[in-house]
Every structure is written in structure tokens, then in C-alpha cells.
C-alpha angles and dihedrals in degrees: 000000000000090000091051092050091050091051090049091052091051089050093052091051092051094046115110102185138047092241091055090052092051092048091050092050090050091049089049091054093046092049093050091048090054091046088051090051091051092050091048092052088050091048090241091144098167089056090051091054091049092051092048091050091053089049093051096045119117135018091290096047119157113275097184112155092235093062099075089045093053091042092052092049091049093050088048089051089053091048094244098135094168092060090043091053091051090054091048095049088046089063089067091071095040105094092185097069111099122229094250091054098052092041088054089047092052091049091048093048093048092045090056101036095040121192091348089065096051096093091048091051090052092048093050092048093049090045091055090051088062097055108031144013113280121193126234088238091061090052091052090047095050093044091050092048095049093047093050114158111356092211095054128100114287093016092137092053091047091048090053092051092050090046090058091044099051093042092059108113091227090056093045088051090059089068099050121116135031093283090069095045094111093048091044091056090046092052091048090052093049093051094040093051091049091051091048091052092053091045090057087051088052089241090140095168094060091037093054091047093052093044088053092051090047087057087063089069098054115093120234096240139113094258093059095042094106092047091053090049089053089052092052090049094053090047088053089052091050092052090045087057088052092045090240091143100169092053091045089053092051092053095047092049088056091048092051091053090056099038119008103199142134093272092060092043091050092051090052087053091052090053092052087047094054091043087056089235098151096178092048092049094050091048090050090052087061090047090053092059091058094058114112092230094043118142127187089239088075091064090052089049090047090054091049092052090048093052090050088055091045090240094138097167089059091048089053090050091052094049092043088056089047091058089063091069096060113103134155111280094011116126115227130182093232125038118247093239091057091052091050093046088051091050093052091045090053093046097051092053089080129048125254093028095107094105091054090045090052090058092059095042087054089051090054091053093046093048092047088053092048099046101026125256096266094049094046104036097027130238134278124014093336093057093044091053091050093051091046092049094056092043093051093042092050089049093049092048089049090052091047096049090044091053087050089052091242091136097168093061089038090060093050095050094048091048090053090046089056090051093049093046088053088061092059111096093219127111091211092069094065089091090054092049088051093048093048092051093048093046090048093059090042090055091046090056092044091051091051092052091045094053092040091228133128119252109240116245091245091057091045088056091050088052089052090054090052091050092047089055090049090048092053091050090049089055094044093054095051117117109275090358089272113162091218094050126116115258092200091085089072106022133052116263092231091057094049087053090050090051091051093045094049093044090051090051097047095044088050089061088056091048094242098145094160092058090046090058092045091053093052094046090051090050093047091059095050128094089243092068120103129164095257091057091049091047092055091049091047094049091049092048092049098059143037132042093300097050117150116204095196094049091044093049093046096045095044093046092048089047093048091051091049093050093046093049090056119105089236109026120209097234093184089065092038089058091047091051093048091051091049093047090052091049094047092046093047094048095044099041099031112184094329094085109035092155093063092058091042090055091054089056091047088051090052089050092053090051093051095048111100097014122128119256111289092001087119107055107270094216091052091047091053090048091053094048095045097044092047090050093046091052085070092065096081095048090048092054091046093046093244094149098176094050092046092051090049095056095039088053096053091043091052093047092050092049090055089065098047122085116232097029098102093109091048091051091052090052090047091053093049091051094047092051091055090044093054093046088055100042100026135258117314119258096250095043093237119136111250127210119251123250117246107222 
């Protein structure tokens, strides 16, 4: 550079005319500019600054438009951003700098300074707007450069700067008219893409701001109506993300005015959902189905959103509406059985929804019957899992409602469980079918007792049919398929007892006492039988409108024998059985078979003999002694001496083995002495106790 300057000085001294001097000075400036450019390309920034200082020296210093651009780039290269900013701002007042040059300068400055230079870039651009014509393309270029990558550091700050820039009325005015249509579309795309990037990052504040600014570059005409509607919808989404529900509703209402479609309807549904407006959401579900571009998938999505918000009633409403679109031969994205399974799953998550769940489980059963199990549930492992799910769920709901004493629902669920288990091609589920059938009838009987109503004959016959099915399964699962085998090897004893008990009850309603006795005798010979089961059957058969004397007598006698044969008899239950047998025999035989009742008292006496004190319940012992003694009162009045002595004798003998009856025995002896004096000595010569009348 020094050599060039020396040559220039020599030239000036040799110049003879003014024109030659001017030409030499112009050549000097041009040469120095080229030298500066070379230094800039070689990153020799100090040399660039020196050259530019020389060019700018003096009152007639070079004012070429390229100088501030090179100076700014040199200062940036040296890291002196303040000096670079001065050069950049100086361009605003330099009318000679073409648009391409200052746009390039702005880009270079921003590229070097980064986010910190965004505000400067905006100021420079707006400053240029005030002094000269700036094209829409330049605005697009600067905005795109400042925004850069939305995921990079400082993206929010840069987006804010661009938002302020593009919303300036002077900038918006650059894009008016048909001539700027291409640039307007480009600016809209730049802003839209930036907003979309921030939306994906869940920065909804920045996203909403940029989407709003993008709306400034959409004309208010018919052709762009759909694009404006799309803008309102994305703004609605942003405000939904920010939980600004009122603003979101305003935007979606505007979108719906411009383009009423399923997307707008669904977003309105989301707003109702987040506002916890259950009625509004359910009404909106109905509105969604009327949209011209509606697809059933939106109802599945609506249900998913509702479940995420724990609005289970709304989810049920959505899926219930979805079921209306299933028809034979119609292809649907989700199988009907999956929708129904989801519905039941949702319902059983909250209490007191069992009745509603039952409605859909019944629909599953009905649809499987209509279409065929393979068509409805599917084939292979998928179909098997679906069948099993509904079977297990029905069973569990039956157990739950039974535990809650809701026996009517319990019966329905167990009946459905039996039907679903029947659909499983698996020999191991026969037990479950049998259990379901038995528990169904048990729940029917329990429901009747709970409501204190009488089971209609038609329902009783249906219960018989269910028990017949269970009975056939019981026979089929016996070892070796032998009819005389013992079902207890494959089924729980409790369940076999429930089967017998229910069958006894139902056949009693149909007045089939012979079959009742046969059922109980079969049960008594099985391994499932134990004294407590027989006691329950005996007690049931001994009382109520459907009492059966033969069953009661058989069951109680078998039970008594079992208790007495035990190594440690339960004398509390023994005493209860003795009392019941005496009552049953007395009621059934009346006065026609006095010996049968007498034999029961004698049996009781034999049981009590040899027992420790109070081992036989004292209250029951007193009851036996007193009732036996009192049975002599009628024969005494009728003058039936032998019968009177018989009953006084057994009453006295029983009293001797009961603690606390000493006073009673003394009274008995006094009475018997008077009785014998009046009617003569007894045949065996033994003193008899007296009858207390």
C-alpha cells in the first residue's frame, strides 16, 4: 500500500492538468478499495482498517458505498462489535448504498454478532425504511436471516425481534398489492415455520406470537379464507397449550366461521373438555358427527383425550357414539370388540358403573351371537384373548357385585361369564362354565330373598335349565366319565354344595320333592359332603313354605351321625340337630306317631349319658327335660297312665344329667309320688318323677 501511495504522489507531482489530478485521485481510491478487499478476503482486518482510514482522510475523503461495508466486516473480524455497529448504523444515512449491499451487511453483522445483534439489525432495517425505498424481498431476507434456526440458542429473543419488525405498519405496507404476492407468501412461510418450530418445542407463547404475525401476511379475501381459518386453528392450539381457554374459544369460533369442518369441531370439543364442561363436550361430540369431513377416528381420539383428562363419562359418550357407525360389511379402523372392551374398561374404573358396564357386556354377547364368535372376536390367539378378557371381566364383576350384595347384577354377570367361557375352545374352562352357572342361580335366589319377592315360574324354569347345564358338566368332568364318579376331584366342595343347595331350592318351587331328596342323597355320598353342609340343608328343609320333611329328616340324621362319629363332637350343633329333629317329627307326624318323637328323646338321653358336666349345652338339656316332662300332661288329663309314665320317666332321666335342675327334679319326684298313690304303683316298682303341670 505504501508503494502505491508513493507512486500516486509522484503522479500527482507530474500531473499538468486538473483532469489528470482528478483521474489520479480516483485511481488512488479505486486501488485502495481493491487492496482493502484483498486484505478482507485474506482476513487481514488491521490492514483493511488502515486502508479505509487512508481513503477517508481529508475533507474530500472517499465516500464509496463499499467502504462502510468493508469497515464493518473488518471490525467484526477484530471482534469490535461496537465499532461494527457504528459502521452499520452509518449506512442508514448513506443514500448511495444499494439495497443488496446493506442487506448483505446486515446479514454479515448478524451472522457474526449472533442474537446480541438482532436488535441492531431491526433498528437498521427500520431506519432504512425511513429514508429510502426498501423492497419486500429485503424484509423477507432480513427476517429469515435474523430468525435463523428456531432450535438454536437465543431463538426466543430473535423471534421477538422479528415479531416487532414484521408487525411494524411500514413493513406490512411493503407487502400490499398483487405485485408483492410472492414476497407476501414467502414472509408468511418464514413466520409460520418459525412458529411451528416453537410449537414443537412447546414454547406456546413464542409460537402464538409468530402465528399471529404470520396472519398479517394473509390477505382478507375469499381465496385465502381457508388459510386464515388454519391460522386461527393453530392459534387456538397455542392458547390451549397455555390454558388460555377463553382466547382459544375466540380463535376457534373465528375459524369455524371461515371453514366449518371436523378440525374446528374437534378443537371446540377440546376446549369444553379442558373447561370441565361435561354437557358441552358431549353435545359437541354429537356436533362432530354432523361435519361433512367427519371420520370415526375423531371419536376414538375424543375418547382418548377424555380419558387423559379423567373425564370418563365423556369418553363413554364418545365411544358409545362410535358404536353407531358399525354395520355389516362396513370397514372401520378399529374393530367393534376393541371399542366395547375399551368402554367396559373405562366404566369399571369408577364405582357404581356396573349397570352401564352390563349394558355393553350384553351387547358384546349379542353381537357375537349375531355375527359369529370368530367374526366378532377374531380368530387365532387374538380372538382367544378377547373372549377370555370378557369372560374374566364378567366373572370379576359378578364377584364384585355379589360382594356388594347387588345380587341382581351379580346373576347377570355370572350368566354372561358362563356364555363367554363356553366360547373358549379349551377343555380346562369347563370348570369355569360350571361355576358360573351355579353362581348365577345362587345369585338369582339371593336377589329374590333380598327383594322379598317370589321368583316367577318362568324364571324358576330358566334357573332349572341353567342347573341342568351345570349338572351335565359335573357329570362330564368326572374321572373316566363315569356317572357314579365323584365330581369333587375336579371341582371345589363348596361349589358342589352350592349347586346342590340351589337345585334343592329351585326344584322345591316346582314341587318336585322326590328330586330334592335324590339331590341331597347324592350329595351326602360325595367327598364334598361335610356335616355343616348337611346341617344347612337340613335347617333349610325343616322350615319355610317350601319345607321338605323327608329331606330335613334325612339331612339332619346324616349330619347327627357324622357329628357323633367325630373324635371331638360339636355338641352345640348336636343339640341343635336333636331339637330340630324333634320339631320336624312332631310337626310332620303330629299325634299319630308318638313313638317316633319318644325315640328322639331317648336318643338324646343316650347321647348325654357319660358326658362331662355342661359338655352338652345346659340350656338345650333343660329344654329336652322340660319338653319331655310336659308331653306327659295330655296323657295325664286323658287318663292315659302308661303314656304319662313314659314321658315322665324320660323327662326325669334327662333332668338327672343337666346341671341346675335339682329343684325341678324335687318337684318332679313330689308329683310322681302323688301320681302313683292315685293311680297305683308302677309296673317295675321304681319311683317315677312327678309331672309339673
